N, CA, C and O atoms as a GROMACS GRO file, in nm:
protein
  400
    1UNK      N    1   0.599  -0.714  -2.620
    1UNK     CA    2   0.491  -0.712  -2.568
    1UNK      C    3   0.400  -0.602  -2.632
    1UNK      O    4   0.432  -0.484  -2.647
    2UNK      N    5   0.262  -0.668  -2.674
    2UNK     CA    6   0.148  -0.573  -2.693
    2UNK      C    7   0.072  -0.522  -2.618
    2UNK      O    8   0.007  -0.588  -2.538
    3UNK      N    9   0.061  -0.343  -2.632
    3UNK     CA   10  -0.022  -0.296  -2.539
    3UNK      C   11  -0.157  -0.250  -2.612
    3UNK      O   12  -0.142  -0.203  -2.725
    4UNK      N   13  -0.254  -0.257  -2.575
    4UNK     CA   14  -0.367  -0.230  -2.653
    4UNK      C   15  -0.430  -0.084  -2.642
    4UNK      O   16  -0.504  -0.064  -2.546
    5UNK      N   17  -0.408   0.006  -2.721
    5UNK     CA   18  -0.461   0.157  -2.713
    5UNK      C   19  -0.608   0.144  -2.684
    5UNK      O   20  -0.692   0.073  -2.742
    6UNK      N   21  -0.624   0.237  -2.572
    6UNK     CA   22  -0.795   0.272  -2.524
    6UNK      C   23  -0.778   0.405  -2.561
    6UNK      O   24  -0.678   0.473  -2.542
    7UNK      N   25  -0.910   0.448  -2.630
    7UNK     CA   26  -0.928   0.579  -2.720
    7UNK      C   27  -1.080   0.588  -2.665
    7UNK      O   28  -1.158   0.497  -2.692
    8UNK      N   29  -1.116   0.690  -2.593
    8UNK     CA   30  -1.216   0.715  -2.554
    8UNK      C   31  -1.312   0.776  -2.667
    8UNK      O   32  -1.261   0.825  -2.768
    9UNK      N   33  -1.430   0.775  -2.652
    9UNK     CA   34  -1.538   0.772  -2.766
    9UNK      C   35  -1.557   0.933  -2.738
    9UNK      O   36  -1.607   0.985  -2.638
   10UNK      N   37  -1.505   0.994  -2.848
   10UNK     CA   38  -1.526   1.140  -2.827
   10UNK      C   39  -1.685   1.186  -2.818
   10UNK      O   40  -1.722   1.272  -2.737
   11UNK      N   41  -1.763   1.128  -2.900
   11UNK     CA   42  -1.907   1.186  -2.896
   11UNK      C   43  -1.938   1.177  -2.761
   11UNK      O   44  -1.997   1.280  -2.728
   12UNK      N   45  -1.922   1.083  -2.650
   12UNK     CA   46  -1.933   1.095  -2.518
   12UNK      C   47  -1.882   1.181  -2.487
   12UNK      O   48  -1.964   1.268  -2.456
   13UNK      N   49  -1.766   1.220  -2.473
   13UNK     CA   50  -1.713   1.325  -2.385
   13UNK      C   51  -1.763   1.488  -2.431
   13UNK      O   52  -1.779   1.581  -2.352
   14UNK      N   53  -1.782   1.493  -2.567
   14UNK     CA   54  -1.885   1.631  -2.572
   14UNK      C   55  -2.019   1.644  -2.540
   14UNK      O   56  -2.074   1.753  -2.524
   15UNK      N   57  -2.078   1.522  -2.528
   15UNK     CA   58  -2.230   1.553  -2.464
   15UNK      C   59  -2.168   1.546  -2.345
   15UNK      O   60  -2.184   1.666  -2.327
   16UNK      N   61  -2.102   1.506  -2.232
   16UNK     CA   62  -2.070   1.524  -2.095
   16UNK      C   63  -2.008   1.664  -2.059
   16UNK      O   64  -1.993   1.709  -1.945
   17UNK      N   65  -1.979   1.715  -2.161
   17UNK     CA   66  -1.894   1.824  -2.087
   17UNK      C   67  -1.800   1.817  -2.044
   17UNK      O   68  -1.770   1.894  -1.953
   18UNK      N   69  -1.692   1.702  -2.101
   18UNK     CA   70  -1.604   1.689  -2.040
   18UNK      C   71  -1.475   1.786  -2.018
   18UNK      O   72  -1.489   1.903  -1.981
   19UNK      N   73  -1.368   1.736  -2.041
   19UNK     CA   74  -1.286   1.847  -2.008
   19UNK      C   75  -1.259   1.952  -2.087
   19UNK      O   76  -1.194   2.051  -2.056
   20UNK      N   77  -1.314   1.925  -2.202
   20UNK     CA   78  -1.341   2.064  -2.270
   20UNK      C   79  -1.433   2.132  -2.313
   20UNK      O   80  -1.438   2.220  -2.398
   21UNK      N   81  -1.532   2.070  -2.228
   21UNK     CA   82  -1.648   2.118  -2.218
   21UNK      C   83  -1.698   2.273  -2.169
   21UNK      O   84  -1.612   2.353  -2.136
   22UNK      N   85  -1.820   2.305  -2.167
   22UNK     CA   86  -1.845   2.419  -2.104
   22UNK      C   87  -1.772   2.511  -1.972
   22UNK      O   88  -1.803   2.472  -1.860
   23UNK      N   89  -1.707   2.592  -1.978
   23UNK     CA   90  -1.619   2.633  -1.852
   23UNK      C   91  -1.771   2.643  -1.739
   23UNK      O   92  -1.884   2.691  -1.748
   24UNK      N   93  -1.708   2.583  -1.656
   24UNK     CA   94  -1.807   2.582  -1.505
   24UNK      C   95  -1.763   2.710  -1.451
   24UNK      O   96  -1.646   2.748  -1.441
   25UNK      N   97  -1.868   2.774  -1.416
   25UNK     CA   98  -1.879   2.889  -1.300
   25UNK      C   99  -1.831   2.856  -1.198
   25UNK      O  100  -1.869   2.748  -1.152
   26UNK      N  101  -1.725   2.936  -1.120
   26UNK     CA  102  -1.696   2.923  -0.980
   26UNK      C  103  -1.777   2.988  -0.930
   26UNK      O  104  -1.846   3.066  -0.996
   27UNK      N  105  -1.792   2.971  -0.782
   27UNK     CA  106  -1.880   3.045  -0.677
   27UNK      C  107  -1.770   3.136  -0.633
   27UNK      O  108  -1.650   3.107  -0.623
   28UNK      N  109  -1.850   3.290  -0.600
   28UNK     CA  110  -1.769   3.354  -0.547
   28UNK      C  111  -1.706   3.322  -0.414
   28UNK      O  112  -1.782   3.242  -0.359
   29UNK      N  113  -1.592   3.350  -0.330
   29UNK     CA  114  -1.569   3.323  -0.197
   29UNK      C  115  -1.648   3.398  -0.098
   29UNK      O  116  -1.628   3.518  -0.080
   30UNK      N  117  -1.707   3.353  -0.054
   30UNK     CA  118  -1.795   3.439   0.099
   30UNK      C  119  -1.718   3.574   0.138
   30UNK      O  120  -1.603   3.589   0.096
   31UNK      N  121  -1.768   3.655   0.202
   31UNK     CA  122  -1.713   3.823   0.227
   31UNK      C  123  -1.654   3.800   0.364
   31UNK      O  124  -1.560   3.863   0.413
   32UNK      N  125  -1.739   3.679   0.434
   32UNK     CA  126  -1.660   3.666   0.610
   32UNK      C  127  -1.648   3.543   0.628
   32UNK      O  128  -1.754   3.488   0.655
   33UNK      N  129  -1.510   3.444   0.619
   33UNK     CA  130  -1.525   3.330   0.658
   33UNK      C  131  -1.505   3.270   0.812
   33UNK      O  132  -1.489   3.157   0.857
   34UNK      N  133  -1.515   3.411   0.876
   34UNK     CA  134  -1.510   3.352   1.035
   34UNK      C  135  -1.388   3.302   1.075
   34UNK      O  136  -1.380   3.238   1.180
   35UNK      N  137  -1.302   3.321   1.012
   35UNK     CA  138  -1.155   3.221   1.069
   35UNK      C  139  -1.104   3.340   1.158
   35UNK      O  140  -1.037   3.308   1.257
   36UNK      N  141  -1.129   3.478   1.134
   36UNK     CA  142  -1.021   3.537   1.220
   36UNK      C  143  -1.117   3.506   1.386
   36UNK      O  144  -1.072   3.445   1.483
   37UNK      N  145  -1.243   3.563   1.376
   37UNK     CA  146  -1.320   3.517   1.513
   37UNK      C  147  -1.253   3.403   1.580
   37UNK      O  148  -1.197   3.406   1.689
   38UNK      N  149  -1.270   3.270   1.474
   38UNK     CA  150  -1.256   3.146   1.544
   38UNK      C  151  -1.124   3.118   1.638
   38UNK      O  152  -1.097   3.036   1.725
   39UNK      N  153  -1.040   3.252   1.561
   39UNK     CA  154  -0.894   3.229   1.622
   39UNK      C  155  -0.896   3.315   1.733
   39UNK      O  156  -0.863   3.253   1.834
   40UNK      N  157  -0.921   3.428   1.753
   40UNK     CA  158  -0.963   3.543   1.847
   40UNK      C  159  -1.024   3.417   1.963
   40UNK      O  160  -0.962   3.378   2.062
   41UNK      N  161  -1.121   3.383   1.930
   41UNK     CA  162  -1.196   3.273   2.065
   41UNK      C  163  -1.132   3.187   2.123
   41UNK      O  164  -1.138   3.161   2.243
   42UNK      N  165  -1.063   3.135   2.038
   42UNK     CA  166  -0.968   3.017   2.045
   42UNK      C  167  -0.851   3.061   2.167
   42UNK      O  168  -0.846   3.012   2.279
   43UNK      N  169  -0.777   3.147   2.123
   43UNK     CA  170  -0.695   3.244   2.199
   43UNK      C  171  -0.770   3.245   2.339
   43UNK      O  172  -0.748   3.176   2.438
   44UNK      N  173  -0.855   3.333   2.320
   44UNK     CA  174  -0.927   3.391   2.445
   44UNK      C  175  -0.969   3.280   2.517
   44UNK      O  176  -0.916   3.268   2.627
   45UNK      N  177  -1.021   3.226   2.496
   45UNK     CA  178  -1.083   3.050   2.596
   45UNK      C  179  -0.951   2.997   2.648
   45UNK      O  180  -0.968   2.939   2.755
   46UNK      N  181  -0.837   2.998   2.612
   46UNK     CA  182  -0.745   2.924   2.650
   46UNK      C  183  -0.645   3.029   2.729
   46UNK      O  184  -0.565   2.974   2.805
   47UNK      N  185  -0.640   3.162   2.721
   47UNK     CA  186  -0.603   3.251   2.755
   47UNK      C  187  -0.429   3.228   2.723
   47UNK      O  188  -0.341   3.226   2.808
   48UNK      N  189  -0.411   3.212   2.559
   48UNK     CA  190  -0.294   3.213   2.535
   48UNK      C  191  -0.196   3.347   2.568
   48UNK      O  192  -0.241   3.460   2.554
   49UNK      N  193  -0.078   3.324   2.608
   49UNK     CA  194   0.012   3.438   2.603
   49UNK      C  195   0.043   3.470   2.439
   49UNK      O  196   0.078   3.380   2.362
   50UNK      N  197   0.030   3.582   2.405
   50UNK     CA  198   0.013   3.632   2.276
   50UNK      C  199   0.122   3.772   2.250
   50UNK      O  200   0.128   3.862   2.335
   51UNK      N  201   0.185   3.776   2.154
   51UNK     CA  202   0.289   3.882   2.107
   51UNK      C  203   0.184   3.960   1.985
   51UNK      O  204   0.135   3.904   1.887
   52UNK      N  205   0.171   4.085   2.020
   52UNK     CA  206   0.099   4.155   1.896
   52UNK      C  207   0.229   4.286   1.854
   52UNK      O  208   0.252   4.381   1.929
   53UNK      N  209   0.290   4.267   1.738
   53UNK     CA  210   0.355   4.314   1.683
   53UNK      C  211   0.262   4.474   1.561
   53UNK      O  212   0.195   4.457   1.459
   54UNK      N  213   0.295   4.602   1.625
   54UNK     CA  214   0.256   4.706   1.559
   54UNK      C  215   0.316   4.741   1.430
   54UNK      O  216   0.427   4.700   1.394
   55UNK      N  217   0.246   4.814   1.367
   55UNK     CA  218   0.322   4.867   1.228
   55UNK      C  219   0.448   4.948   1.243
   55UNK      O  220   0.530   4.970   1.155
   56UNK      N  221   0.450   4.991   1.372
   56UNK     CA  222   0.604   5.080   1.389
   56UNK      C  223   0.697   4.978   1.457
   56UNK      O  224   0.801   5.020   1.508
   57UNK      N  225   0.666   4.841   1.463
   57UNK     CA  226   0.758   4.776   1.507
   57UNK      C  227   0.742   4.723   1.669
   57UNK      O  228   0.787   4.621   1.723
   58UNK      N  229   0.676   4.811   1.713
   58UNK     CA  230   0.687   4.785   1.863
   58UNK      C  231   0.604   4.630   1.911
   58UNK      O  232   0.505   4.583   1.854
   59UNK      N  233   0.660   4.582   2.006
   59UNK     CA  234   0.630   4.451   2.034
   59UNK      C  235   0.535   4.459   2.190
   59UNK      O  236   0.593   4.495   2.292
   60UNK      N  237   0.387   4.421   2.193
   60UNK     CA  238   0.310   4.424   2.296
   60UNK      C  239   0.288   4.262   2.322
   60UNK      O  240   0.249   4.183   2.237
   61UNK      N  241   0.327   4.229   2.476
   61UNK     CA  242   0.273   4.100   2.541
   61UNK      C  243   0.154   4.120   2.612
   61UNK      O  244   0.128   4.223   2.676
   62UNK      N  245   0.059   3.992   2.597
   62UNK     CA  246  -0.034   3.993   2.651
   62UNK      C  247  -0.130   3.893   2.616
   62UNK      O  248  -0.124   3.834   2.509
   63UNK      N  249  -0.220   3.869   2.703
   63UNK     CA  250  -0.366   3.805   2.647
   63UNK      C  251  -0.478   3.844   2.592
   63UNK      O  252  -0.534   3.937   2.651
   64UNK      N  253  -0.529   3.803   2.500
   64UNK     CA  254  -0.692   3.866   2.416
   64UNK      C  255  -0.799   3.863   2.544
   64UNK      O  256  -0.822   3.758   2.603
   65UNK      N  257  -0.852   3.971   2.576
   65UNK     CA  258  -0.985   3.959   2.663
   65UNK      C  259  -1.102   3.983   2.580
   65UNK      O  260  -1.210   3.926   2.598
   66UNK      N  261  -1.081   4.063   2.494
   66UNK     CA  262  -1.192   4.065   2.382
   66UNK      C  263  -1.169   4.119   2.256
   66UNK      O  264  -1.069   4.187   2.236
   67UNK      N  265  -1.252   4.095   2.164
   67UNK     CA  266  -1.180   4.178   2.057
   67UNK      C  267  -1.356   4.258   1.989
   67UNK      O  268  -1.457   4.246   2.057
   68UNK      N  269  -1.357   4.317   1.880
   68UNK     CA  270  -1.470   4.346   1.797
   68UNK      C  271  -1.377   4.378   1.638
   68UNK      O  272  -1.259   4.357   1.611
   69UNK      N  273  -1.492   4.437   1.556
   69UNK     CA  274  -1.446   4.492   1.473
   69UNK      C  275  -1.320   4.525   1.427
   69UNK      O  276  -1.254   4.467   1.341
   70UNK      N  277  -1.289   4.637   1.500
   70UNK     CA  278  -1.198   4.726   1.485
   70UNK      C  279  -1.076   4.735   1.586
   70UNK      O  280  -0.967   4.786   1.558
   71UNK      N  281  -1.110   4.676   1.712
   71UNK     CA  282  -1.008   4.689   1.781
   71UNK      C  283  -0.973   4.523   1.854
   71UNK      O  284  -1.019   4.419   1.806
   72UNK      N  285  -0.901   4.527   1.956
   72UNK     CA  286  -0.849   4.384   2.022
   72UNK      C  287  -0.822   4.466   2.168
   72UNK      O  288  -0.762   4.571   2.190
   73UNK      N  289  -0.888   4.379   2.252
   73UNK     CA  290  -0.832   4.425   2.410
   73UNK      C  291  -0.728   4.322   2.491
   73UNK      O  292  -0.743   4.201   2.511
   74UNK      N  293  -0.609   4.414   2.534
   74UNK     CA  294  -0.507   4.291   2.562
   74UNK      C  295  -0.481   4.301   2.720
   74UNK      O  296  -0.441   4.405   2.772
   75UNK      N  297  -0.502   4.208   2.777
   75UNK     CA  298  -0.430   4.212   2.934
   75UNK      C  299  -0.294   4.178   2.929
   75UNK      O  300  -0.246   4.076   2.879
   76UNK      N  301  -0.233   4.275   2.987
   76UNK     CA  302  -0.106   4.225   3.045
   76UNK      C  303  -0.075   4.258   3.159
   76UNK      O  304  -0.111   4.360   3.218
   77UNK      N  305   0.025   4.136   3.216
   77UNK     CA  306   0.065   4.087   3.341
   77UNK      C  307   0.153   4.247   3.390
   77UNK      O  308   0.247   4.302   3.333
   78UNK      N  309   0.069   4.292   3.532
   78UNK     CA  310   0.171   4.389   3.583
   78UNK      C  311   0.190   4.514   3.514
   78UNK      O  312   0.268   4.599   3.557
   79UNK      N  313   0.117   4.529   3.399
   79UNK     CA  314   0.091   4.636   3.306
   79UNK      C  315  -0.060   4.690   3.283
   79UNK      O  316  -0.159   4.623   3.311
   80UNK      N  317  -0.064   4.807   3.234
   80UNK     CA  318  -0.189   4.844   3.204
   80UNK      C  319  -0.266   4.775   3.070
   80UNK      O  320  -0.219   4.750   2.959
   81UNK      N  321  -0.380   4.756   3.116
   81UNK     CA  322  -0.464   4.673   2.965
   81UNK      C  323  -0.461   4.802   2.873
   81UNK      O  324  -0.458   4.922   2.899
   82UNK      N  325  -0.462   4.736   2.767
   82UNK     CA  326  -0.458   4.839   2.598
   82UNK      C  327  -0.563   4.754   2.524
   82UNK      O  328  -0.580   4.632   2.518
   83UNK      N  329  -0.633   4.872   2.464
   83UNK     CA  330  -0.729   4.848   2.356
   83UNK      C  331  -0.642   4.899   2.226
   83UNK      O  332  -0.609   5.018   2.219
   84UNK      N  333  -0.609   4.813   2.133
   84UNK     CA  334  -0.539   4.804   2.018
   84UNK      C  335  -0.594   4.845   1.893
   84UNK      O  336  -0.670   4.764   1.840
   85UNK      N  337  -0.579   4.917   1.854
   85UNK     CA  338  -0.704   4.948   1.693
   85UNK      C  339  -0.652   4.850   1.585
   85UNK      O  340  -0.548   4.878   1.526
   86UNK      N  341  -0.714   4.746   1.558
   86UNK     CA  342  -0.659   4.662   1.456
   86UNK      C  343  -0.587   4.727   1.331
   86UNK      O  344  -0.482   4.671   1.297
   87UNK      N  345  -0.628   4.835   1.259
   87UNK     CA  346  -0.564   4.905   1.181
   87UNK      C  347  -0.417   4.940   1.192
   87UNK      O  348  -0.350   4.978   1.096
   88UNK      N  349  -0.365   4.924   1.327
   88UNK     CA  350  -0.243   4.948   1.364
   88UNK      C  351  -0.164   4.822   1.408
   88UNK      O  352  -0.063   4.836   1.477
   89UNK      N  353  -0.213   4.683   1.366
   89UNK     CA  354  -0.137   4.576   1.398
   89UNK      C  355  -0.095   4.546   1.286
   89UNK      O  356  -0.154   4.569   1.181
   90UNK      N  357   0.025   4.484   1.299
   90UNK     CA  358   0.101   4.473   1.177
   90UNK      C  359   0.079   4.282   1.180
   90UNK      O  360   0.067   4.210   1.081
   91UNK      N  361   0.079   4.247   1.293
   91UNK     CA  362   0.035   4.093   1.254
   91UNK      C  363   0.046   4.030   1.434
   91UNK      O  364   0.070   4.125   1.509
   92UNK      N  365   0.038   3.956   1.476
   92UNK     CA  366   0.036   3.864   1.592
   92UNK      C  367   0.061   3.720   1.629
   92UNK      O  368   0.038   3.649   1.531
   93UNK      N  369   0.102   3.647   1.738
   93UNK     CA  370   0.145   3.522   1.692
   93UNK      C  371   0.177   3.477   1.868
   93UNK      O  372   0.211   3.561   1.951
   94UNK      N  373   0.161   3.350   1.897
   94UNK     CA  374   0.137   3.288   2.012
   94UNK      C  375   0.288   3.335   2.075
   94UNK      O  376   0.392   3.315   2.012
   95UNK      N  377   0.286   3.388   2.187
   95UNK     CA  378   0.418   3.408   2.256
   95UNK      C  379   0.527   3.285   2.270
   95UNK      O  380   0.646   3.303   2.244
   96UNK      N  381   0.482   3.176   2.308
   96UNK     CA  382   0.569   3.022   2.318
   96UNK      C  383   0.607   2.979   2.170
   96UNK      O  384   0.657   2.870   2.143
   97UNK      N  385   0.574   3.087   2.067
   97UNK     CA  386   0.616   3.048   1.949
   97UNK      C  387   0.754   3.122   1.906
   97UNK      O  388   0.828   3.096   1.811
   98UNK      N  389   0.770   3.255   2.035
   98UNK     CA  390   0.921   3.345   2.000
   98UNK      C  391   0.997   3.255   2.074
   98UNK      O  392   0.986   3.222   2.192
   99UNK      N  393   1.116   3.202   1.944
   99UNK     CA  394   1.198   3.098   2.011
   99UNK      C  395   1.359   3.180   1.993
   99UNK      O  396   1.471   3.128   1.999
  100UNK      N  397   1.320   3.330   1.967
  100UNK     CA  398   1.430   3.401   1.904
  100UNK      C  399   1.538   3.402   2.004
  100UNK      O  400   1.646   3.456   1.978
   0.00000   0.00000   0.00000
């Protein structure tokens, strides 16, 4: 079986800035992606039960009532509501994801 070798024209590649052409500058990612705001709004609107894990390991259960740049307000069932500073939150997740 004879195979035909296809060889690109090197002059065309140099002119088009092909794979080895001048480096293309990447755009700097935006400072704010609004992903955090979108996530909080989605959980607030659906009143999703959440688990908030603090830096010291303490877990707090509740729903997010509001948030701002620095804190979250968590409504708790039959317990006082809390305003939690974001810098004290290790992570948070949906309560029904807690299958342990």
